[in-house]
C-alpha positions in Angstrom: 102.8 93.0 82.1 100.1 93.1 84.8 98.2 89.9 85.4 94.5 90.1 85.1 92.8 89.3 88.4 90.0 87.4 86.6 91.9 85.7 83.7 93.5 82.6 85.1 95.6 82.1 82.0 97.0 85.6 81.9 100.5 86.3 80.6 103.2 87.1 83.1 106.6 88.6 82.2 109.4 87.5 84.5 113.1 88.4 84.2 115.1 85.2 85.0 118.4 86.8 83.9 118.9 89.2 86.8 122.1 88.9 88.9 122.2 86.2 91.5 122.2 83.0 89.5 121.4 79.8 91.3 119.0 77.0 90.4 116.2 77.7 88.0 113.4 77.4 90.6 115.3 79.9 92.8 115.4 82.4 89.9 111.7 81.9 89.2 111.0 82.5 92.8 113.1 85.7 93.0 111.5 87.0 89.8 108.0 86.3 91.0 108.8 87.9 94.4 110.2 91.0 92.7 107.1 91.3 90.5 104.9 91.1 93.5 106.9 93.5 95.7 107.2 96.1 92.9 103.4 96.2 92.5 103.4 94.8 88.9 101.3 91.9 90.2 98.7 93.1 92.7 97.2 91.4 95.7 94.4 89.0 94.7 95.8 88.4 91.3 95.5 84.8 90.0 98.8 83.5 88.7 99.0 81.4 85.6 98.8 77.6 86.1 102.2 76.1 86.7 102.1 74.2 83.4 101.3 77.3 81.4 104.0 79.4 83.1 106.6 76.7 82.7 105.8 76.6 78.9 106.1 80.4 78.7 109.4 80.4 80.5 110.8 77.4 78.7 111.5 75.5 81.9 110.3 72.4 83.8 106.9 72.5 85.5 108.7 71.4 88.7 110.7 74.6 88.8 107.5 76.6 88.8 105.6 74.5 91.3 108.6 74.6 93.6 108.8 78.4 93.3 105.0 78.7 94.0 105.3 76.4 97.0 108.2 78.4 98.5 106.3 81.7 98.0 103.2 80.2 99.6 105.3 79.3 102.6 106.8 82.8 102.8 103.3 84.3 102.6 103.5 86.0 99.2 101.1 83.6 97.6 97.9 81.8 98.7 97.0 78.3 97.3 93.6 76.8 97.7 92.4 73.4 96.5 90.5 73.7 93.3 91.3 77.3 92.9 94.1 79.4 91.3 97.3 80.4 93.2 96.8 84.0 94.1 98.9 86.9 95.4 98.3 87.7 99.1 101.1 90.1 99.9 100.1 93.7 99.5 103.3 95.7 100.1 105.3 96.9 103.1 108.7 98.5 102.3 110.0 97.7 105.8 109.3 94.0 105.5 112.1 91.7 104.7 111.9 89.4 101.7 111.1 86.4 103.9 108.6 88.1 106.2 105.8 89.6 104.1 102.7 91.2 105.6 99.3 90.4 104.1 97.2 93.5 103.3 94.5 94.3 105.8 91.9 96.8 104.4 89.1 96.4 106.8 85.8 97.9 105.5 84.1 99.8 108.2 80.8 98.3 109.1 79.3 101.7 109.8 80.2 104.3 107.1 79.7 107.8 108.4 82.5 109.3 106.4 81.5 112.0 103.8 82.1 111.7 100.1 80.0 108.8 98.8 76.4 108.4 97.7 74.4 105.3 98.5 76.3 102.7 96.5 73.6 100.2 97.1 71.2 102.4 95.2 73.2 102.5 92.0 70.6 101.8 89.2 72.3 98.6 87.9 69.5 97.5 85.7 68.8 100.9 84.1 72.6 101.4 83.5 73.1 98.0 82.1 70.1 98.4 79.8 71.4 101.8 78.6 74.9 100.4 77.9 73.5 97.4 76.1 71.2 99.5 74.0 74.1 101.7 72.9 76.2 98.7 72.0 73.4 97.3 69.9 72.3 100.5 68.1 75.3 102.9 68.0 76.7 103.4 64.5 80.1 101.9 64.0 81.5 105.4 63.2 80.9 106.3 66.9 83.5 103.8 68.1 86.4 106.1 67.0 88.1 108.8 69.1 85.6 111.3 70.5 86.1 115.0 69.6 87.5 117.4 72.2 84.9 118.2 74.7 83.0 114.9 74.6 80.3 113.4 72.6 78.0 116.0 70.9 74.8 114.2 71.9 75.7 114.2 75.6 76.8 117.8 75.5 73.5 118.9 74.0 71.4 116.9 76.4 73.5 118.3 79.4 72.9 121.8 78.2 69.2 121.3 78.1 69.1 119.4 81.4 71.2 122.0 83.2 69.1 124.9 81.9 65.9 123.1 83.1 67.1 121.9 86.4 69.7 124.3 87.5 69.0 127.6 85.7 72.3 127.3 83.8 72.6 129.4 80.6 74.7 127.6 78.0 74.8 125.7 74.7 76.2 122.3 73.8 79.2 124.1 72.4 80.3 125.3 75.8 79.8 122.1 77.7 83.0 120.0 78.1 82.7 116.4 79.3 85.5 115.4 81.7 86.2 112.7 84.3 85.3 114.4 87.6 85.3 117.8 89.4 88.9 117.1 90.4 89.7 116.6 86.7 87.7 119.7 85.8 89.7 121.9 88.3 93.0 120.5 86.9 92.0 121.4 83.4 90.7 124.8 84.3 93.8 125.7 86.2 96.0 125.1 83.2 93.7 127.5 81.3 93.9 130.1 84.1 97.7 129.9 84.0 97.7 130.6 80.3 95.6 133.7 81.1 98.1 135.0 83.6 96.2 134.0 86.7 98.5 132.7 89.4 96.3 132.0 92.4 92.8 130.7 93.1 90.8 131.5 96.2 89.6 128.4 98.0 87.0 128.0 100.7 88.5 127.6 104.2 87.7 124.9 105.3 87.1 123.0 102.1 87.9 119.9 100.0 91.6 119.2 100.6 92.0 117.4 97.3 90.9 120.4 95.2 93.5 122.6 96.9 96.1 119.9 96.1 95.1 119.9 92.5 95.4 123.6 92.3 98.8 123.6 93.8 100.0 120.8 91.5 98.9 122.8 88.5 101.3 125.6 89.5 98.8 128.0 91.1 98.6 129.1 94.7 95.5 128.1 96.7 94.5 131.1 98.8 92.3 130.3 101.8 89.1 132.4 102.0 87.0 132.0 105.1 83.5 130.5 105.2 80.9 131.2 107.8 77.1 130.7 108.2 76.4 132.7 105.1 78.9 130.8 102.9 82.1 132.3 101.4 83.0 135.6 103.0 83.1 137.6 99.8 84.1 140.7 101.6 87.5 139.1 102.4 88.4 138.8 98.7 89.4 142.5 98.5 92.1 141.8 101.0 93.9 139.4 98.6 95.6 141.8 96.1 95.9 140.3 92.6 93.5 137.5 93.2 91.3 137.0 90.1 89.9 133.5 90.5 87.9 131.8 93.3 86.6 128.3 93.7 83.4 128.0 95.7 80.4 125.6 96.3 77.5 128.0 96.7 74.7 125.5 96.7 76.0 123.5 99.7 79.4 124.1 101.0 81.7 121.3 102.2 82.3 120.7 105.0 80.3 123.4 106.9 77.1 122.7 105.0 76.2 126.4 104.5 74.6 128.0 101.5 75.9 131.2 99.9 73.4 133.9 100.8 71.9 136.1 98.1 73.8 139.3 99.0 77.1 137.4 98.8 76.1 135.8 95.5 75.7 139.3 94.0 78.9 140.5 95.8 80.9 137.6 94.4 79.9 138.4 90.8 80.6 142.1 91.4 84.1 141.2 92.6 84.7 139.0 89.5 83.7 141.9 87.2 85.8 144.4 89.1 89.0 142.4 88.9 88.3 140.9 85.5 88.2 137.5 87.2 86.4 134.2 87.1 84.4 132.2 89.6 84.7 128.4 89.6 81.4 127.1 90.8 81.5 123.6 92.2 77.8 122.6 92.0 78.2 120.3 95.0 75.1 118.6 96.3 72.9 120.9 94.4 70.3 118.2 93.7 69.7 117.4 97.3 67.9 120.1 99.3 65.3 118.8 101.7 63.8 121.9 103.5 63.1 123.9 100.3 63.7 123.9 96.6 67.4 124.1 95.6 68.8 127.5 94.7 69.7 128.0 91.1 73.2 127.8 89.9 75.3 131.0 90.2 76.3 130.5 86.6 72.9 131.6 85.4 73.4 135.1 87.0 76.5 135.8 84.9 77.5 133.1 82.3 80.5 135.3 81.2 82.2 135.2 84.6 81.3 131.7 86.1 82.6 128.3 85.1 80.3 125.6 86.5 81.8 122.2 87.5 79.9 119.0 88.2 80.1 115.2 88.2 78.1 112.1 88.8 80.1 111.1 91.8 77.5 112.1 94.3 74.4 111.3 92.3 75.2 108.0 90.6 78.7 106.8 91.4 82.3 108.0 91.3 83.2 104.8 89.6 81.6 106.0 86.4 84.1 108.8 86.0 81.8 111.3 84.2 81.7 115.0 84.9 81.3 118.2 83.0 82.5 121.8 82.7 80.2 124.7 81.6 82.4 127.7 80.7 82.1 130.9 78.7 83.0 130.5 75.1 86.4 132.2 75.4 87.4 129.7 78.1 86.0 126.7 76.3 88.0 127.5 73.2 91.2 127.7 75.1 90.3 124.6 77.1 89.9 122.5 74.0 93.0 123.9 72.3 95.3 123.4 75.3 94.1 120.0 76.5 93.7 118.0 73.3 95.1 114.9 75.0 92.8 115.0 78.1 91.2 111.8 79.0 87.4 111.4 78.6 84.9 108.9 79.9 84.4 106.0 77.4 82.0 106.9 74.5 79.6 104.1 75.4 79.3 105.4 78.9 78.7 108.9 77.7 76.0 107.6 75.4 74.5 105.5 78.2 74.2 108.5 80.5 72.8 110.5 77.6 70.1 107.9 77.2 69.2 108.2 80.9 68.9 111.9 80.6 66.8 111.7 77.5 64.4 109.0 78.9 63.9 110.7 82.2 65.6 107.8 84.0 68.2 110.1 85.6 65.5 112.4 87.0 63.6 109.5 88.4 66.7 108.2 90.1 67.4 111.6 91.6 63.8 111.9 93.0 64.1 108.5 94.6 67.5 109.4 96.1 66.2 112.7 97.4 63.5 111.0 99.4 65.9 108.3 100.7 68.5 110.8 101.8 66.0 113.1 103.4 64.5 110.3 105.5 68.0 109.0 106.4 69.2 112.5 107.4 66.1 113.0 109.6 66.7 109.6 111.3 70.4 110.5 111.9 69.6 113.9 113.3 67.0 112.5 115.5 69.2 109.8 116.8 72.1 112.2 117.4 69.8 114.6 119.4 68.7 111.8 121.6 72.1 110.2 122.1 74.3 113.3 122.1 72.2 116.2 123.3 75.4 118.3 124.1 76.7 117.9 120.5 74.6 120.1 118.2 74.3 119.5 114.5 74.9 122.3 112.0 74.5 122.8 108.3 71.3 123.2 106.2 69.1 120.2 105.5 70.7 119.3 102.2 73.3 117.1 100.6 74.9 114.0 102.0 76.7 115.3 105.1 76.3 117.3 108.3 78.6 118.8 110.9 78.5 117.5 114.5 79.9 119.9 117.1 81.6 118.0 119.9 81.3 118.7 123.6 83.9 121.1 125.0 87.2 119.4 125.7 86.7 116.5 123.4 89.6 115.7 121.0 88.1 115.0 117.5 91.2 113.2 116.3 91.1 110.8 119.3 87.4 110.2 118.6 88.2 109.4 114.9 90.9 106.9 116.0 88.7 105.2 118.6 85.7 105.1 116.2 87.9 103.4 113.6 88.8 100.7 116.1 85.0 100.1 116.5 84.5 99.7 112.7 82.9 103.2 112.5 84.2 105.6 109.9 83.9 109.4 110.7 86.0 112.4 109.6 87.6 115.2 111.7 86.7 118.7 110.6 90.3 119.8 111.1 91.4 117.6 108.2 89.7 120.0 105.8 91.3 123.2 107.0 94.3 124.7 105.1 95.5 126.8 108.1 96.0 126.2 111.8 94.1 129.4 112.5 90.7 128.0 113.3 88.6 127.4 116.3 85.9 125.1 115.0 86.1 121.5 116.2 83.8 118.7 115.2 83.1 115.7 113.1 81.9 115.7 109.5 79.4 112.9 109.2 78.3 111.5 105.9 75.1 109.5 105.6 75.0 108.8 101.9 76.6 105.3 102.1 75.1 104.4 105.5 72.4 101.7 105.3 69.1 102.9 106.8 69.0 100.0 109.2 72.3 100.9 110.7 71.6 104.5 111.7 70.6 103.8 115.3 73.5 101.4 116.0 76.0 103.7 114.3 74.9 106.6 116.5 75.0 104.4 119.6 78.6 103.5 118.9 79.5 107.1 118.1 77.9 108.2 121.4 79.9 105.7 123.4 83.1 106.7 121.6 82.6 110.4 122.3 81.4 109.7 125.9 84.6 107.8 126.6 86.7 110.8 125.5 84.6 113.8 126.5 86.7 116.3 128.5 89.9 114.6 127.5 
């Protein structure tokens, strides 16, 4: 049983009958050490008070305090006056039982890695009020298991919101609530397999995690090149038998391009011709700074496009709320074949529904849009001043941009050196599925970078790149 990190009186199951024998305090120590090393008791966990654990084990308190003391000496536990005894060892398979290594997870001071929104801007008060209101007013019948697809109220509000804001053509019936875009791709892949589809075209370069999910579902991810106009739809004809493709037409990751109109039409023509389907990752669609966002591809052909989206870039990935908008024939199969799929908690679904209904979500997005636009402008300006030989590419949108490095600079070496300076950046090469590529650069995210740190972060990055230019 895992010990709660906040409950100082949590239960702890220890096996004192394992082979080895010896005095009782030694058996308690070995059992505790095994629980820690196996991961059942995580770093930071507060162990039960010695008196309580002794009572639970039916042994003397001395045996427990002696075991605690020895594990403190070995580095497994940490004891502070006036506080609980906590686990400090985080796991290292090569470390001997008497020489544990404490976990070191340094948080980068300057976060220029892509993938996160501004976590400081999460609307804590609005979210707390929305959850509190649902707890107080929701009928007791709503506290049962939600139906397949998610809560009906949220599905209806999402259908209205997506129609208004993204040009999506759907009804509540064809909206499926899920945990994330990754979860959505996993679910859809199982439906595609049932329909006889064995491969999914994936943008090259693109999100590595989504390719892994596709492969784990038993389908083959097929790399399809991306250039300045987005997915090279003309290349699809060269992949015989391919009937599904995953793309982010609003703002591609990591190149930051937008699928141009002629390719949007060509992609849908391809899907009709092969009796296929397009998985539209509506990535970064809310954040376009140089013009109004383009409408979702789904609105052009709702019968051939499955739209995927989550709150991970607009509110927080910690909420675990996403959705799938699919044609009815796909939705029916999705609900029949995935009856045990996890859903976000009902109260969280209803809290988000309340934000949609009140306009709170729209207000949050408007505030974020201005914040990210100003931050991007500051970052681009600082990069141009500090690194004039490293051009920035990608449209003015989303939460990331691509920095092209000076000739001869090793991006991997820059990433390593930046990490040593508490600066987190990402190598473009990490998002390629093949070795056949010539682009080199850094993918810089600015969503979770504090405004006041932009200049200092670019100064550090400039020094790091300068130290390795030409090498």
